[in-house]
C-alpha positions, 0 to 999 in steps of 0.5 A, a space after each residue: 112592303 108586303 112581308 110574310 111570316 112563317 114557322 114550323 108549328 103553332 100549338 101552344 105559347 112558348 119562347 119561340 111563339 113569343 119571339 114570333 109575337 114581336 115579328 107579328 107586332 112589327 108586321 100586323 098585316 103579315 100573313 102567316 104560313 105554317 105546317 100545323 096550327 091548332 085553333 084556339 090554342 093561344 091568343 096574341 098578335 101571331 094569331 091576329 092575321 090570316 094563317 095558311 097550313 097544311 092538312 096537319 092542322 086537322 091531324 096533329 095537336 103536338 110536335 110528337 103528332 108532326 113527328 109521325 108524318 115524317 115521310 110527307 113533310 117535305 112534300 107538305 112544305 112544297 105544297 104550301 106556297 108563299 105568293 110571289 106578291 110577297 116582298 120579304 118572308 121572315 121565318 122562325 124555323 125549328 129546322 123545316 119551315 124555311 123550306 115552305 115553297 116561295 117564288 125564287 125572286 122573294 128573299 127569306 131570312 130565316 132565324 134558326 131557333 133550334 134544329 129540332 128535325 135534324 136532332 130526332 132519332 127516326 122510329 120504325 122502317 118507314 121513318 128510317 126510309 124517308 128520314 134522310 130525304 127530309 134532312 137533305 130537303 132541309 139542309 138544301 132549303 137552308 142554301 136557298 135563304 138570303 140570310 140565316 141567323 142562328 140562335 147561338 153559337 152551337 147552331 151556327 157551327 152545326 150549320 156550318 158542317 152542312 156549308 151553311 153560313 149564318 150569323 149569331 143572333 141571340 133570342 130575346 126575352 122581355 128583360 124590361 118585365 124583370 127590373 132590378 129593384 132597389 136593394 131595400 125593397 125586397 129581402 133575399 130570403 127564399 130559395 126558389 126551386 124550378 123542379 120540372 125534371 125532378 122525380 118526387 123522390 128527389 124533390 123530397 130529398 131536396 127539400 130535406 137538404 134545405 131544411 131551415 130555408 125558406 123554400 118555394 117551388 115554381 109550377 103546380 102543386 104535386 101530390 104528396 107535397 104540401 101545396 103551400 110550397 107551390 106557387 103555380 105559374 105566375 105572369 111576369 108581373 107577378 114573377 118579378 117580385 118572387 124573384 127579387 126576393 129569391 137569394 137563388 134559383 135552383 133550375 131543373 127545367 128542360 128548355 132550349 132558352 132558360 128564360 126563367 134563369 135569365 129573368 132571375 139574373 135580371 132581377 139580381 138573384 143567382 141561379 144554379 143549374 144542372 143542364 151545361 147545355 144552358 151555358 151558351 146563354 148563362 155564361 155569368 158569374 151569377 151562375 153555377 152548373 152543378 150535377 144533380 147529385 151535388 144539388 141533392 146532396 145536404 153536405 153540398 149545401 153551402 155550394 148553393 149559396 154565394 154573394 154576386 154583383 146584382 148590377 153585373 147579373 142584371 147587365 148579362 140578362 140585359 144582353 138578351 133585350 128584344 130591341 137588338 133583335 128587333 133593329 137587326 130584323 127591321 134594318 134587314 128587311 128595309 134594305 132587302 
């Protein structure tokens, strides 16, 4: 069976690319079709195959660069053709790549990771003029898919408003890389912070409120702060022991899929999060949603710490194991 893969863009390794990696491992011979591909931007199964893209590969280095070409995106998608000899197309879309031209008889299975294009606001007269055409194109092309999967219920409901029926199939991450260690292996004594969206002033305020705690920060060192606080961006093998020795992860990461928060739960630790949009994935007893003012307030410090059943937290994270996703895709392709 000849399988083709497609996605909107390939610029850097992110969670959607990790999901595409699994498909690329499943279908080693499958060519990949995308609107824009930045060469040498990443390694792995995704790029170990023929990659077909548009001229945007020479014009765009980031998603924001693609956004500037709104007026031409539908025609570019139509101009990139997946041959009729293809038996099945598996697509991970951010809202547009499901519209890459194909033969009418070729079944398309589209996984909606997010609706990036539908949620952007056009800038300038040129974008505004072509915007409705692009959205109309995206909605129309969804209706041509044999099957549409939604990453969560919110996306499912939004598609349904446009008359598109989808099945919720939650994303996955490599849960197996974040095991629940025996209780006597690591002592939970660290307060781990993912400070991405915190300003330096806010970070300083949080560190003051956590005085007396053993604090570590994910990410690169910031000017004006003790570099010893920062642990960089470790790989999964290094992160698991860090999560296992933390009693809480305070998460200020801005992302669509809260991989680090789920990894923390998988290792049996609690998470404090301010972004309530993540509730769709973090509906667990091990997660508290507090606003930034509460988190930074020293008088609210006790709200950051509580006892949880580590086995239940791990079980929640295990809901996002890749096996379910893999089996669903394989079964669908085999019966197409």
